[in-house]
N, C-alpha and C positions, 0 to 999 in steps of 0.2 A: 584520411581519405579512399574511395574505393579504389579497390584493385581495378586497372583500367585496362589492363592487358588480360582478358577474359582465358583466353587459348591460343596455344602458338599452331597455326595448321602447317605451317611448312618453314624449316631455318636453312637457307642456301648460302653456301659460302665458296669462293674462290681459291681460297686458302691465301688471305689476303697479306700474311706476313712475309710470304716469300716472293712478294712482288717487286719490282727492281724501279719502276717510275711511273709519276703522273701519267695521267691523260692528257690531251692537249686538244684543244677545239680542232686543231688541222689534222689529228689523228681520227675524226670524227667525220668531218665535213669537206675535207680536202684528200681523202685517200679512201680506199676500201677494208682499212683496217678492221672494221667491225660489222662486216656484211658478210654472215655464213652464206656457205653454198646453199641453194635450193634448187629443188626440178622441177623445170618449168616444162611445158608443151607435153606431157605426161598422157599417151592416150592408150587405152585397152585396144587389144585386135580380137577379132571373133573367135579367134580359136582358144581363148580363154587362158593359154599357156605363154603368152606372149602381150609384148606393149613397146611402142613405140615411144622417141624422143627425139625434138629437136637438137642436132647438134651442129658440129663445124666439122671439114672433112681438114685434112692434113695440108691443102691448100686455102683454107679459108672460106671455102664455101658452106652455104648453109644444106644439110641433108636432115633427111630422115630415117633413122637406123631403128631396126628391129632388134629386140633382145628378149631372150628366153627368161623368163620369171624367175626360176629355181638358180640356172646356172650361173646368171648374169652376162652368160657370151651372146656377144653380137650374132645374131642370126641372117641379116641382111640387110643392104642399105636399100630401102624402098623407093627413096628420091632423091636425087643431087640437083639443086638449083642451077648447078654449071649447065647441064643438059636444057634443063629448062628456058634459061636466058642466056641461049649461046655463048657461055663462058663469061657473061659478066657477073660481077660479085654483087649480085640483088639479095639483101636479108630480107626475109618474110617474117612479119610480125606474129602470124598465127598460120593454123590449118586445120581445116576439118575436113573429114572422110564421109561420103553416102552411105548408106547402109550397109550394103556389102564390101566396102572397102576397097573397092577397084578403082575409085579415082579420090583424087583429093584437090580440095581449092587451097591456094596459098594467097593470102593478103599480105600486102606490101604497099611501101611508099604512102604510109598512114600519116594523117594531120588530125591531130584532137579537135574536136569544136567542143564541148563541155567534157562532163567528169566521167561520161560513161559513152559517149559518141566520139567518131570518126571518120574520117573520109579517105579513101584508098585505091589502090588499083587489084584485082585480082586475076590470076589466072585457075583453070581447072585444067589438070593432069590427070593421064591415065597411069596409073602405077604398072601396068602390063609392059609399056614400051616408052614411058616418058613422055608421050606424044601430047602436044597442047590440045586441048580440046574446046576452050574458050578462053575469052579475057574482055575486061572492059578497066574503064578508068575516073579516079577520083570518082566511084561510088561509095555507097552506104551499106551496111549488112548484109553483104552478098553471102546468099544461102542456098544449096544444093539442096533439092527435094529428095525423099530417101533414095530413089531409084538412081539418081545420079545424072537424069536425063536434062533437068532443066536447071537454071538458077535463077531467082531472083533477089532483087535489088533494089535501091531508091538512089535517083537522081532529081536534082532539081525538083525536090518536094514531092515528087512523081514513081510509082512504082512502075516497075517492069521486069518481064521475062527473057530469058535467054536461051532458047532451045539449042542443046550443044550438039544435038546430031544435026540438025537443019542449020548451024550457025545463023539463027535469024532471031531478032530481038523485036520483043512486043511491047509497046507501051499500055500499061494495063489503064493507068489512071492521067487524065490531061488536065486539071484543074487546078495540079501544084505552083504554088505561089509564095516566095520568103514573104516571111511575117502576115499570111492570110489564109491559105489552105496547105497543108501538110497529109501526105497519103503515105502509109506504110512505115511513117518514123512516129514519135512522138515529139511533144513541145519541151518546154527546157523545164517548167516545174513537174511534169510525170517522170521526167527523166531523172533528175534531181531525187524527188519524193517518194516515187514508187520504185526506184531502183532499176530501170527500164529504159530502152533506146530503140531496139529495133521492135516495129510496129506491124510487122505481120508473122503469120506460122504457116508453113504446110501442112496439111493434113496427112494421114498416114500414107496413103496409096501416091503422095505426091499429083493429085488431080487438081486438087483446091487449094486457094489463100485466103485467109482469112486475113483481114487487115483491118486497121485503123484510118479513120480521116477525122483530122483537126481542124477544126473551123476556129481560127485564131482571132477574127476580124475584131470582135470587142475586148480583145486584152489589152490593155495599156501597154505601152512601151517604154522600155529601158534604154537607156542612152550611155556608153562608155565612150571616154575619149582614151585613145591611143596614140603614143607619143613616140616620136623618132624621125619622122620627115618635118620639111620645113613646116609644112602647115598640118598639125594633128588631123587625124582621123576620127571618124564618130562611126561606132560600132552599136548598132540599134537591134532591138530584141524584145522577145514579148516575155513581159516579168508579171504576172498577177500578185501584187500584194494581198496581206490582208484585209479580207471583207470584198476584195474588189472582183471583176467579174473574169470567168474562166472561158477556154476553150470549148467550144461545142463538140463532143466526140460522138463518132457514130462508128458503128462494125459494119464491114462489109465483108461479103465473099466474091471470090473471083474464080470463075472458071480458069484455069490455067493455059489450057488450050485455046479455047477461043476468045478469051480475054472479057467475057460478060460478066459483069459485076453486080450483086445485089444486095441493097442496104437490108440489114435485119432490123425489125420494129422492137425495141426495146423499151417501149413506154415514151409518153409526151414529156416526161421529165429532162429538160437538159442540162440543170444544174446538179451534176452528179458525175462519179468518177465511174471508169471502167478502167481499172488498172490489170487487168490479166485477161489474156485469151490463152486458151489451150483446148486443140483437139484431143477427145477421148482416143481411144484404140478403136473406134469405130470411125472410119473415113467421114461419114454423115454427121455426125454429131461434134458439136462445139461446143465448148465450155466458156462460158463470160463471166466474170465477177463484176459485181455491181456495189459501189458504195454511195451512200447518200453524202449530199455537202458537208455534213456534221461528222462524218466517217463514224456514226454509232451503229449503223444499219446495213450489215454486208449480207450479199445474197452472191448465191451460185446459179446461176442461168444455165441451162442444158438448151442448145438450137438444133434441131432437126428439120433440116430443109428453112422454111421460113415459120416452124413451129416454134416458140420460144415458152418454158415450163421452168418456175422454179423448183430446184434443186434442194437448195439449203438455205438458211436463213440463220443470222447472228445477230443478236444487239446486245448493247452494253450501256451502262450509265454513265459509262467514260467514253473509248472509243474502241472499235475494232482492228487490230493490226492487219495489213494483208500479209498474206501467208504464200510460200510457194509450195506448199507442203500440201498438194493435192495430188495422187497417186492412182490414176487410171489402171486396174488390173487389166492382167490378159484374157481373162473370162468375159469380160464387157458389159459384167452385170454389176461390179462392184470398185469402190474408191477407198482409200486410207486419207482422212484429213486429218489435220491439228486445229486444235482449238482450245482458248484460255476458259471454256464455258466452265470450267469445275474451280477455277481460281490458280491453275498452274497450265503452262503448256502440255498438252498430250496429246496422242493420236488415238484416232478413234474410226472404228469399221462402219461404212457406209452402203446402202445399195445406191445404184446411180442414180438413181429417180428421187434420193433423199434420204430416206427411213435410216434413221442408226440402230444397226445393230447390237454393237456393242461397243464398250471403251477397252482400248488395247493397251495402254501404260495409266497408272496414276500413281500418288502420291505427291507429299510436298516437295516436290523438285519440278523441273521443268527438261523436257526436250528441247535440244537446243537445233540439232539438224539431223533431219532422214539422208543416211550415205547411200543407202541401199534397199531396193525390194527386189529379194528371191522369191520370184513369182514361182519357180519349179519346186521349190522346197518351203513356200509359205512361209517367209521369215524375213523380219525388218530389221535392219542396220542402223543403229543411230548415236548422237552422241548425247549426252545430258549432264546435269548437274547434280546427280543424288550422289555423289561422293562429297563437292563442296562446291559452293556457287561461283567459287575461284578458280576452280579445274573445269576440265571435260574429259570424260571417259567414254568410250564406245562399248555399247550393248547390242546385244542380238534378243528377239523376241519374236516369235512365230504369230502368225496373224491372229489368233485365238488369243493373244495376250499373255500365253503361258510360255514356260521356260525362258524366262528374262535371264541372261547369262552377262556378266562384266568379263570383258575381254581383255582389259586394259588396267597395269597395276601400278607402273609409276607415277609419282604424283605432277601433275602437270597438265598438259593440255595435248590431246590425242585427236587425229583424224586419220581416215584411211580412203584410198581409193580402190575398189574391190574390181577384179577381173570379171571377164562377161559371165561365166559360170559360178562366182562366187566361191571359187575354191581357194584363190590365193587373193592378197590385198598388199598395196604397197602402204605400209604405215607410218604417218608423221608424228613424231612426238617432240615437243619442247617444253620447258620451263623455263623460270625467272633465268636461272643462270645456266641452262643447258642450250645451245642452238639446236637447229635442226637435227633430228635424226631420223634417217630413212632405213628401215626393212621390209623384207617380205616376208608376209606371214601365210601360214597355210591356213585350213578351216578351221583345223584345231587351235589356233592362234601360236602356232610356235612357229618360232622365228627360221628363216630357212638361209635368208643372206643378207648382209648389210649392206646396203647399196650406197650409204651416205652416212660416216658418224662425225663430218666436220672436225676431225682429229685437226687439221691445221689450223683452223679457227681458235680452236681451243688451247693449242700452245702459244698464239699470238696472245691470246689472253692472259697467259702467264708470266708476257713481260709486263703488266701492268698493275698497279695498285687498285684493287677493287675490294671494296666492303662487304660487309653482310647485307641481305635484302630478309628482312623478316616478313611473316603474314600474321595479322592477328585481328581482333575485333574491340572494337570502342562502344561502350554504352550510351550513346546521345540521342537526345528527345525520345527516349523510349523505345527505342529500337537499337540492336546490334549492328554495327556499321563495320564492314570489312573494311580493314587498311592494309599496307604495306611501310615500310620505314628502312631506309637506307642509312647506316653510319659510317661513320669513316673507319678505316681498316685500323687507325690507331687511337679508337674509340677509349675515352677516360671520363668513368663515370663520373668524377668529381669535377670535370669542366662543365659549363656553360655554351651550349651550342646556338649558332642563329637556327633557325627553320624554315625552309621554303617546304610551301604545299604545293604540289601540282593537281589540276582541277580540269574535268571536261563536265561530268555530271549531269548530261543531256537523257533524255528519255529513253529508257532501255539499255544506256550505255556502260561500260565497264573499263575502268582504267586499272582497279584492281585485280589483275588476272596472271595467275602464276603460269605465266608463259614468256616467251623470249621478247626482249622491250626494244628492241635495235638502237636506234640513236640517240633518243631521249634517256632511254638506260643509261648509256656511257656519259651523256652531259650530265645527269645526276650524279655518277659516278666522281665524275672530274669536280663537279661541286661539293661533293661531301669529302673526296680525299687530297685534292690541292688546297682546297679553302675551307674547311674544317667546317662544314655544314650537316645538317640532318635533315633527308630529304623524305618527304611524304607524300601518299597520297590516300584518298578517302574516297569510297562509294557513297555517297549519299543517297536520301530516299529519292525517288524517280528512276533509279539506274535498275540495271536488270538482272535474269537470273534468279531473281527472289518473288518471282510469282506474281500476279496482278495487281494486286491492291498495293504491295509496297512499291510497282511500278507506276501506275496508274495514279495514285494517291494526289499529285502533284496536279491534275487535271484544273483546267481555269485558272491558274496561278503560277504556273511556270515560273520559278526561280525563288519561290519563298521558302517551301521547305529546303530546297538543295542547301540555300545559302545560310539559313538556319544550322544545318547540320555542318556546313564547313566551318562556319565560326564558331559551334559549340565544339567541336574536333580541335579546333586550334587552342579554345582555350582549357579541354580537358588535358591535351597533350602539354600546354605550358606549365600544368603542374608538375610535370616530370622533372626533377632536380636536375637533368642534364640539361634541358632545353632554356634558352633565355625568353624570356616571356616578353622581354621588350624589342627584340627583333626576328618577329615572324613574318613569312610573307608569303605571296602565293601568286601562281601564274597558268595561264591557260589558253588553248587557241579555240577560234568559233564557239560553242556552246561553252568550252572552258573561259573564252577571254569575255564572254557574257558574266561568266559566274566569278570570274575576279574582280573584274569592276564593280559588280552589285556588291560582292564580300569587300571590298575595301571602303566603300559608302557606307553598308549598313554595320561592319565590323569597325569602324573607324577606331574601337577603342582596342582591336586587338591585332588589326595588321599594320605592319608598318610599310609596308610597299606591294605594289602588284603589278604584275604585266599581262597585257590585255592583247592578244594577237589577233586580228580579223575579228573581232567582236560583233555580235548583234548589241546594240545598246537601246533600239525602241523594237519589241514587237510588231508595232504597226508598220515599220520598213521591211519587215522580212515575208518570204513568199506565204501564199495563204494554205495550201495543203497540209505542210507543217505546221505552222503555226494555228489553225483554226481546227488541226487534228487534236492539240495539247489546249488549246486557248478559247474554242470556238470563234464566234464570230466577234469582232471588237466591237459593232454595231449592239452586240446582245451582253458583253461583258468587257465593257471599258476598263472599270477599275480593275479587273486582272492585268490586262495589258498595261497600263498604268502604273500600279503600285509596284512593280517588279523591275521595269525598266530603266536601265543604271542612268539614263539621261536626264532622269527626271531624279537623282538622287545626288548629281553631281556637288550640291554644297555641302553635303555631309562628309566629301572626301577630306581627309587629313595628311594621310601618307602620301609618298611619293608613288606617282602614278608615270606610266609606260604606255602608249599604245600605239601599234602597229600594224599598218594594214598595205595589202598591195592593190594600185589604183584600177588594176586590170578584172577584179574578183569578181565574176559575174552571179556568186552564189550570196554570199555578206558583202552587199555593196560599200564600197567606199565611201559612201553617204555616211554609215553609221560612225564611222570614226569624225568624219567632217562635222556632223551635228553635235557629236559627243564633243569633241575638242570647241566648237563652239558656245555650248553651253558652260564648258570649262573658263573660256577666255570670261565671257560675260559674267561668270561668279568670281574673277579674279583668283581662280585654285592654279597654281602652277603644275605643271605636267612636262612629259617629255614625249617627243612623237618620233615616228619613223616612215618615211614609207617608201613603197617600191614601185616604180612605173611600170605599168603594165604587167604587174604579176596578178597570177590570181590566187585563188583561195588557199592554194598549198605553199605559195612564195617560195618559190625553187627558181631552179636555174642558173649554170656556172658556180660563181662563188656568192651566190646571195643567200645560201643558207648559214656559208660560214661567216658573212657578215654580218646577218641578223643574230645568228647567236653569239658571235663577238660583243654587240650591241647589248643584248641580253644580259651574259656573264656580268659585262662591266657593271650595270646598272644592278644588278643583285650584289655585288661587291661592294658598291660604291654606298648602298642603301640598307642591307644588313649588318 
């Protein structure tokens, strides 16, 4: 037999033999035992030497405190909610400054709408004297202009501005209507699939607003039932499924003072996407990103007044991913843009009007994220996969693509937030077994201070039995696939263990990451150590961080290669002497639930059981932006949709199957599970199911997760 473990990337251990007790479900889902401390509400201040964070004072009021980077000493209290809200304990969920940081906008009393959107109240406060300058209730996306003289927000699908000096509100648009016209925000599918929600942007001098107008009239309506009252309520929203009509989207520019709105003429094609608008450093020049319906042609447009010129264009035989990596330099003449045009995601230096001057980064690795652009020193800070696709390290490089320097050394996952002048940084580091470590670094990347080492969390971990997690590769279907494995702390190579595989597997994703794993990691540890199991996760073809061809080879046939790889990995690992080939299971959530369902059907000779949580069961049921990006239109690729939808392979299921869904899932609709169950019944296939009333795609709240994972645990134990 070929050696299936080609190399070990990292081996991590908690010192398993010294642990005292097994993890229980209540430790994970009914307490904060396994939640390390993180730093939230961190904002750099303009002096380059200090930052602020949101905390509570000794009386329990929310405050914003300023701290010195180097010493860590509190400089002063910038704002206390006690003074703003007349002694009432009002907690704010976020805060933002204007450019000179003389004013702060506090957002509070927020209520979620969808994944990225919410509705809430705001106040604007002067930091000089805690004076209240303006407020509004139950609005969306309140945003100050750079000077802090005005606030723009959305209410009732219309765009408004509030003049803080005059205390006057101006209604910019008047045609907003629920499930018809949206101004200044985006529709459901843009929010979910383009990762955006606010649909307006201030220009650099705060005199103009660019905003989206969505006409949803032609989009078909989805309806969900919410339970709780004597008569259930129907919640209706526009949800375009694969192949169905989209919103017609336009971009307008509004004069903030006068309220006059001008529609941009971006061409006659309505069946397209406009996923980003962003002002350049010139307050009169707006950039607009445009995608065709098939998402294989991307354009960057530059708008000056009413003149529209194409700056960049990129095409692909697959699809073009939307990026936020477009950085307009302070010289007003150049920009830095990311692209996969050479087969890996890298950075390029361009003139503002388009022509590429040179490629900044190159190699068989990916630039994951740009952390900052230091214009003064002409340097870029970014994270990449150069060391390993399972890790992220921080690098710097100059604008010319020279002097690339790796700043981080510890194996794991690194990111950073830089001070205004890039002389200091808050460095965040984790690994599979190391919780968040926060340190202050100087420009030479020397540690100046430890901000948080989560020592208390590490001590709590020492009370529990935790097995080793190893990272390695498997040769599957002509590729070396990354995987991790957790073995019981008392592992005995002479024994045979059941094996449970955790899968997500969706385009560009990763589950095999040397980073802290939170709750699922501890559930897997519980199964491994309390119940003597091997736990494995494999990143199949189609996942991210390994180049364009690896990621996009699943185009037009989602599920085919991914499932083949999961089945192949299970068969290969089953040949290990300590794995019981007759007791192999698989579980996943969302795309992972889709994968586990398909794997149980197509790998019915391998998998004894599967758990599918909130799964897509038929690609025709899912939204069009996501599905068509990877599958094209169902009208043109019917076999691609049907050949790998689990609902069409129910008759092949032989193992035990648990399907779980929240009835209030606005993303992957409950319909997917209902129709899957219907097919199971038609084919007389036994199954288990669980539904959670009114719960969304995340299935959480109160004891919901404890109940869910109790169900999952019992199912695994009964069937493996």
